[in-house]
C-alpha positions in Angstrom: 73.0 -52.6 -25.5 74.8 -55.9 -24.8 78.4 -55.6 -23.9 80.8 -58.2 -25.4 84.1 -58.8 -23.7 87.3 -60.7 -24.5 89.6 -61.8 -21.6 93.3 -61.5 -22.3 95.2 -64.7 -21.4 92.0 -66.7 -21.7 89.9 -67.4 -24.7 86.5 -65.7 -25.1 83.9 -68.3 -24.3 80.1 -67.6 -24.2 79.4 -69.8 -21.2 77.4 -67.4 -19.1 74.0 -67.8 -20.9 71.2 -68.2 -18.3 73.4 -68.3 -15.2 71.6 -67.5 -12.0 72.4 -65.7 -8.8 73.2 -68.2 -6.1 70.9 -66.6 -3.6 68.1 -66.0 -6.1 66.1 -62.7 -6.5 63.0 -64.2 -4.9 64.2 -65.5 -1.5 61.0 -66.2 0.4 60.4 -63.9 3.4 59.5 -66.8 5.7 62.8 -68.4 5.1 64.5 -65.9 7.3 68.0 -64.4 7.1 71.2 -65.3 9.0 71.0 -63.8 12.5 73.9 -63.5 14.9 73.3 -63.5 18.7 75.6 -62.0 21.3 77.5 -65.3 21.8 78.4 -65.3 18.1 76.1 -68.2 17.2 74.0 -68.0 14.0 70.3 -68.8 13.5 67.7 -67.2 11.3 65.2 -64.3 11.8 62.4 -62.9 9.7 62.2 -59.3 8.3 61.1 -58.0 11.8 64.0 -59.8 13.5 61.8 -62.4 15.0 63.8 -65.6 15.5 62.5 -68.4 13.3 65.6 -70.8 13.8 67.4 -70.5 17.2 71.0 -69.4 17.0 73.1 -72.6 17.2 75.6 -72.6 14.3 79.1 -71.2 13.9 78.3 -69.9 10.4 75.2 -69.7 8.2 74.4 -68.5 4.7 71.3 -67.0 3.1 68.8 -69.5 1.9 68.6 -70.2 -1.8 65.2 -69.5 -3.4 64.6 -73.3 -3.1 65.1 -73.0 0.6 68.6 -74.4 1.4 71.5 -72.9 3.3 75.0 -74.0 4.4 75.8 -74.1 8.1 78.8 -75.0 10.2 78.6 -76.9 13.5 80.7 -76.5 16.6 83.2 -79.0 15.3 83.7 -76.8 12.2 82.0 -79.3 9.9 79.6 -78.1 7.2 76.2 -79.3 6.2 73.0 -78.1 4.6 69.6 -77.3 6.2 66.2 -76.5 4.8 63.9 -73.7 6.0 62.5 -76.0 8.8 66.1 -76.5 10.1 66.0 -80.1 8.9 69.4 -81.5 8.0 69.5 -82.1 4.3 73.2 -82.8 4.0 74.9 -84.1 7.2 77.5 -82.0 8.9 80.3 -84.2 7.7 82.2 -82.0 5.2 85.0 -79.5 5.1 83.6 -77.5 2.2 80.2 -77.0 0.5 79.2 -74.9 -2.4 75.6 -74.4 -3.6 74.5 -73.8 -7.2 71.1 -72.6 -8.3 69.2 -73.9 -11.3 65.7 -73.0 -12.4 64.0 -75.5 -10.0 66.8 -77.2 -8.2 69.7 -76.5 -5.9 73.0 -78.5 -6.4 75.5 -79.0 -3.6 79.2 -79.7 -4.2 80.6 -81.3 -1.0 84.2 -82.1 -0.2 86.1 -83.9 2.5 89.4 -85.5 3.2 90.1 -88.8 5.0 92.9 -91.3 5.5 93.2 -94.9 4.4 95.8 -97.6 4.9 94.7 -100.0 2.1 96.8 -98.2 -0.6 100.0 -99.8 0.5 101.7 -98.8 -2.8 101.4 -95.2 -1.6 102.9 -95.7 1.8 105.8 -93.4 2.5 109.2 -94.9 3.3 111.2 -93.1 6.1 108.7 -90.2 6.3 111.0 -88.2 8.6 114.1 -88.6 6.5 115.8 -85.4 5.2 119.1 -84.9 3.6 119.6 -81.8 5.7 118.7 -83.7 8.8 116.5 -82.5 11.6 113.6 -84.9 11.0 111.8 -86.0 14.2 109.7 -88.8 12.6 111.7 -92.0 13.0 109.1 -94.4 11.7 110.0 -96.8 9.0 106.7 -96.3 7.1 103.9 -93.8 7.1 100.9 -96.0 6.2 98.2 -93.3 6.4 97.4 -92.2 2.8 95.4 -89.0 2.6 92.5 -89.1 0.2 89.9 -86.6 -1.0 86.3 -87.1 -2.1 84.2 -84.6 -3.9 80.6 -85.2 -4.8 77.7 -83.2 -6.4 74.2 -83.8 -5.1 70.7 -82.6 -6.1 69.1 -81.4 -2.9 65.6 -82.3 -1.9 63.7 -84.7 0.4 66.2 -87.3 -0.8 69.8 -86.6 -1.9 70.4 -87.6 -5.5 74.1 -88.0 -6.5 75.1 -86.5 -9.8 78.8 -87.4 -9.8 81.7 -88.2 -7.5 85.4 -88.5 -7.6 88.2 -89.7 -5.2 91.7 -88.2 -5.4 95.0 -88.5 -3.6 96.8 -85.5 -2.3 99.7 -86.4 -4.8 97.6 -86.9 -7.9 94.8 -84.4 -7.9 94.9 -81.4 -10.3 91.7 -79.7 -9.6 90.5 -79.8 -6.0 86.9 -78.9 -6.9 84.6 -79.5 -9.9 84.2 -76.8 -12.5 80.5 -76.2 -12.3 78.6 -73.8 -14.6 74.8 -73.6 -14.4 72.5 -73.0 -17.3 68.8 -72.4 -17.6 66.3 -75.2 -18.3 67.8 -77.1 -15.3 71.0 -78.0 -17.1 74.5 -77.8 -15.7 78.1 -78.3 -16.9 80.3 -80.3 -14.5 83.8 -80.3 -15.8 83.3 -81.3 -19.4 80.0 -83.1 -18.9 76.5 -81.7 -19.6 73.7 -82.9 -17.3 70.0 -82.4 -17.2 68.6 -82.2 -13.6 65.1 -83.5 -12.8 63.0 -84.7 -9.8 64.7 -88.1 -9.9 68.2 -86.8 -10.1 70.6 -86.2 -13.0 70.9 -87.5 -16.5 74.1 -87.1 -18.4 73.4 -85.7 -21.8 76.9 -85.5 -23.3 80.6 -85.5 -22.4 83.6 -83.7 -23.9 81.8 -80.4 -23.8 84.0 -77.3 -24.2 81.3 -74.6 -23.6 78.0 -73.2 -24.9 78.3 -71.4 -28.2 74.9 -69.7 -27.8 71.8 -70.4 -25.7 71.0 -73.5 -27.9 74.2 -75.2 -29.0 77.4 -76.6 -27.5 80.8 -77.4 -28.8 81.7 -81.0 -28.2 85.3 -82.2 -28.7 86.4 -85.8 -28.9 90.2 -86.2 -29.2 91.1 -83.7 -32.0 87.7 -83.4 -33.6 85.0 -81.0 -32.7 81.3 -80.8 -33.7 78.3 -78.9 -32.5 75.4 -80.4 -30.6 72.0 -79.1 -29.3 70.7 -79.2 -25.7 69.6 -82.8 -26.1 73.1 -83.9 -27.1 72.3 -84.4 -30.8 74.6 -83.2 -33.5 72.9 -80.3 -35.4 74.7 -81.2 -38.7 77.4 -83.3 -40.2 80.1 -80.7 -40.0 83.2 -81.3 -38.0 86.3 -79.4 -37.2 89.9 -80.4 -36.4 92.1 -78.8 -33.8 94.9 -76.6 -35.2 98.2 -76.2 -33.5 99.1 -73.3 -35.8 97.5 -70.9 -38.3 98.8 -70.2 -41.8 98.4 -66.5 -42.7 98.8 -65.5 -46.4 99.5 -61.8 -46.8 99.3 -60.3 -50.3 102.8 -59.8 -51.9 104.6 -61.4 -49.0 105.6 -64.9 -48.0 103.0 -67.1 -46.1 103.5 -67.0 -42.4 102.8 -69.7 -39.8 102.0 -68.7 -36.2 102.1 -71.5 -33.5 99.1 -71.3 -31.1 100.6 -73.3 -28.2 100.6 -72.2 -24.6 103.1 -69.5 -23.6 103.7 -67.9 -20.3 100.7 -65.7 -20.8 98.4 -68.4 -22.3 97.4 -69.5 -25.8 97.1 -67.0 -28.7 93.8 -68.6 -29.7 91.9 -71.9 -30.1 91.6 -72.5 -33.8 89.7 -75.3 -35.7 89.7 -76.2 -39.4 86.6 -77.4 -41.2 86.6 -80.2 -43.7 86.7 -77.7 -46.6 89.9 -76.2 -45.2 88.5 -73.0 -43.6 89.9 -71.8 -40.3 87.6 -70.7 -37.4 88.5 -69.0 -34.2 86.7 -70.7 -31.3 84.0 -70.3 -30.1 82.7 -68.4 -33.2 81.9 -70.8 -36.1 79.8 -68.3 -37.9 82.7 -66.8 -40.0 86.1 -68.1 -41.2 89.3 -66.2 -41.2 90.0 -64.7 -44.6 92.4 -66.8 -46.7 94.2 -63.8 -48.1 95.1 -60.8 -45.9 95.7 -57.4 -47.5 98.7 -55.3 -46.6 98.3 -52.7 -43.8 97.8 -49.2 -45.3 97.4 -47.0 -42.2 100.3 -44.5 -41.7 102.6 -45.1 -38.7 101.1 -48.6 -38.2 103.1 -51.9 -38.2 102.8 -53.8 -41.4 100.5 -56.8 -41.7 103.5 -59.1 -41.4 104.7 -57.3 -38.2 101.2 -57.5 -36.6 101.1 -61.2 -37.4 104.7 -61.9 -36.1 103.9 -60.0 -32.8 100.5 -61.6 -32.3 99.6 -62.2 -28.6 95.9 -62.7 -28.8 93.5 -63.5 -31.6 89.7 -63.4 -31.1 86.5 -63.3 -33.1 84.4 -60.2 -32.4 80.9 -61.8 -31.8 78.0 -60.9 -34.1 80.2 -59.0 -36.6 82.5 -59.5 -39.6 85.7 -58.7 -37.6 88.5 -60.5 -35.8 90.7 -58.8 -33.1 94.5 -58.9 -33.3 96.4 -57.8 -30.2 100.0 -57.6 -31.2 103.2 -56.2 -29.8 105.8 -54.3 -31.8 108.9 -52.6 -30.3 107.4 -52.9 -26.8 104.1 -51.2 -27.9 100.7 -52.9 -27.8 98.5 -52.6 -30.9 94.8 -53.5 -31.2 93.8 -53.9 -34.9 90.8 -55.5 -36.5 90.6 -57.7 -39.6 87.3 -58.1 -41.5 86.2 -61.2 -43.3 87.4 -59.8 -46.6 91.0 -59.5 -45.3 91.0 -55.7 -44.8 92.6 -54.0 -41.8 90.9 -51.5 -39.5 92.3 -49.4 -36.7 89.0 -49.6 -34.7 85.5 -51.1 -34.8 82.4 -49.4 -35.9 80.8 -47.5 -33.0 77.6 -49.7 -33.0 79.6 -52.9 -32.1 79.9 -53.2 -28.3 83.2 -55.0 -27.7 85.6 -54.6 -24.8 89.0 -56.2 -24.1 89.6 -56.8 -20.4 92.1 -58.6 -18.2 91.0 -61.4 -15.9 90.9 -58.8 -13.2 88.3 -56.9 -15.1 90.6 -54.0 -16.1 89.7 -52.7 -19.5 92.7 -52.4 -21.9 90.7 -51.6 -25.0 89.0 -49.3 -26.0 91.2 -46.4 -25.0 90.4 -44.8 -21.6 89.3 -41.5 -23.3 86.5 -43.6 -24.9 84.9 -44.0 -21.4 85.5 -40.6 -19.9 85.9 -37.8 -22.4 88.5 -35.1 -21.4 85.8 -32.5 -21.0 84.3 -34.7 -18.2 87.6 -35.4 -16.4 88.7 -33.6 -13.3 91.5 -31.1 -13.8 94.9 -32.5 -12.8 93.6 -36.1 -12.4 94.5 -38.9 -14.8 92.6 -42.1 -15.5 94.8 -45.0 -14.2 92.3 -47.8 -14.5 88.9 -48.6 -16.1 87.1 -51.8 -15.0 84.0 -53.4 -16.4 81.0 -53.9 -14.2 78.0 -56.3 -14.5 76.0 -53.4 -15.8 76.3 -52.9 -19.6 76.8 -49.2 -19.6 78.6 -48.7 -16.2 82.4 -48.6 -15.7 84.4 -48.4 -12.6 86.9 -45.6 -13.0 90.1 -45.0 -10.9 91.7 -41.6 -11.1 95.1 -40.7 -9.7 97.0 -37.5 -9.0 100.5 -37.8 -7.4 99.9 -40.3 -4.6 96.2 -39.6 -4.3 93.6 -42.1 -5.6 89.9 -41.5 -6.3 87.2 -43.8 -7.7 83.8 -43.2 -9.3 81.2 -44.9 -11.6 80.9 -43.7 -15.2 77.7 -44.2 -17.2 78.8 -44.5 -20.8 75.3 -44.5 -22.1 74.4 -41.2 -20.4 78.0 -39.9 -20.8 78.2 -38.7 -17.2 79.2 -39.7 -13.7 76.7 -41.9 -12.0 78.8 -41.8 -8.8 81.3 -38.8 -8.9 84.9 -39.8 -8.2 85.0 -38.4 -4.7 85.9 -41.7 -2.9 88.9 -43.8 -2.3 86.9 -46.9 -3.1 83.3 -47.4 -4.4 81.6 -50.6 -5.5 78.1 -51.8 -6.1 76.0 -54.0 -3.8 74.5 -57.1 -5.4 71.1 -56.8 -7.0 70.4 -53.3 -5.7 70.8 -49.7 -6.7 73.0 -49.1 -3.7 76.8 -48.6 -3.5 79.4 -49.3 -0.8 82.0 -46.6 -0.3 85.2 -45.8 1.6 86.1 -42.1 1.7 89.8 -42.4 2.4 92.4 -45.2 2.6 91.9 -47.2 5.8 88.6 -45.5 6.7 85.3 -47.3 7.5 82.8 -48.3 4.9 79.3 -46.9 4.4 76.4 -47.3 1.9 74.8 -44.7 -0.4 72.3 -44.7 -3.2 73.1 -43.8 -6.8 72.3 -40.1 -6.2 75.1 -40.1 -3.6 72.8 -39.9 -0.5 74.4 -41.7 2.4 72.0 -44.5 3.6 74.5 -45.7 6.2 77.3 -43.5 7.3 80.8 -45.1 7.4 80.4 -47.8 10.1 81.9 -51.1 8.9 85.5 -52.3 8.5 84.3 -54.2 5.4 81.2 -54.7 3.3 80.7 -57.5 0.8 78.4 -57.1 -2.1 76.0 -59.8 -0.8 75.4 -57.9 2.5 77.9 -59.5 4.9 79.7 -56.9 6.9 82.4 -56.7 9.6 83.0 -54.3 12.4 84.7 -54.0 15.7 82.3 -54.3 18.7 83.7 -54.0 22.2 87.1 -54.8 20.9 85.9 -57.9 19.0 86.0 -58.3 15.3 82.5 -59.7 14.3 80.7 -60.5 11.1 77.0 -60.6 10.4 74.4 -60.1 7.7 73.1 -56.7 6.6 70.0 -56.9 4.5 71.0 -55.4 1.1 67.6 -53.8 0.5 66.3 -52.8 4.0 69.8 -52.2 5.4 68.7 -53.8 8.6 71.4 -55.5 10.8 70.6 -59.1 11.6 72.3 -59.4 14.9 71.6 -59.1 18.6 73.1 -55.9 20.0 
């Protein structure tokens, strides 16, 4: 069962189709894994801890499945190497991120520098302060700080995809917004690129997101239309951005709700088709009903009250419903409107739909939906439910007085996968193993899904990708723990 989610304070956008794990699930064994020697330098070792690249770097990451890794030299500059320890991207950058496509690895690199040619940005009396106390008595500061960010396709030769220069006073986003797709396509900000052996080809710009695995929404000024993966419009339909939505409730006056940004974000992104129908982005499969019935459920707000108190409006994917999250007298209501204009207090059971905060906390359905009272522990209350990457698994936090416990609930099997006996418990990436902390401030260990301890509490922290920290002879050190074999890649 696929689990649909809507994020409160940000619009539901289906932009995760075909995304890939950065490290890849098929990392070649001969590539080696980051290995830390006693001096704290990193190189690479094979599965049997045989050194394949001598320790020489300050930091090192796991190789991608195409065989690239980010390293840091002794001057704290970052670069990229291949499996043969050849420099692919020179160690000349402050920050590097790698992104994995089907057949290629992209590298976003970032560095700052100073220039004196931009005389219009020189600073007059740089040390001047109304409050006094400035120590800089120069008349001008002629050094203007600049930033450069670039995306490359990695290989025997670097191919530049895009680049941008910014000043420290003018930039809004320090890094590119990069989202990978399958078929070697990638979003960079609002541009769609196809990546090939000769570099990148821009397919289209003005892209908002993918609507499904085959189509994208493209917006130019206030008009939006739908294109395919080749950048071609799929039909002649177009949609205009709406700043407000007009709701017509039976037997009441028509009501207009502004959609603009508020402190918590926009209510929705709405578009109107040429024939006057209103669609809630990113779902263009069904329009909002033109006439809305009065609410008939006892003790519920009226339709007009739900509309006046509207905080979030979203389309429920692959269904005939829209979600209204409204506030009335300080109480939050989730109600659902079908395409015929009728209200419902809940969704049919066969529709998998969850409302979460950006933090992952589930705020709908009700907590009792995930852990029935018969399965709960006596005296404990559910204080938090969080979604996981697994469709049927939920991270449950229980509280009693000042005590806190966490476990993993399997909604499909309606039972605990990991019983709530731990202060914290989280999954490891791409494995069936779980990292746990028994009490607040205690060390971390690893267990399997049956609760058998594979590594007793040993580490001060464990990341999902296998990087751990511990105190060794009074020194806080970090190194790689293989997520499957649980072997420590360090010299002891």
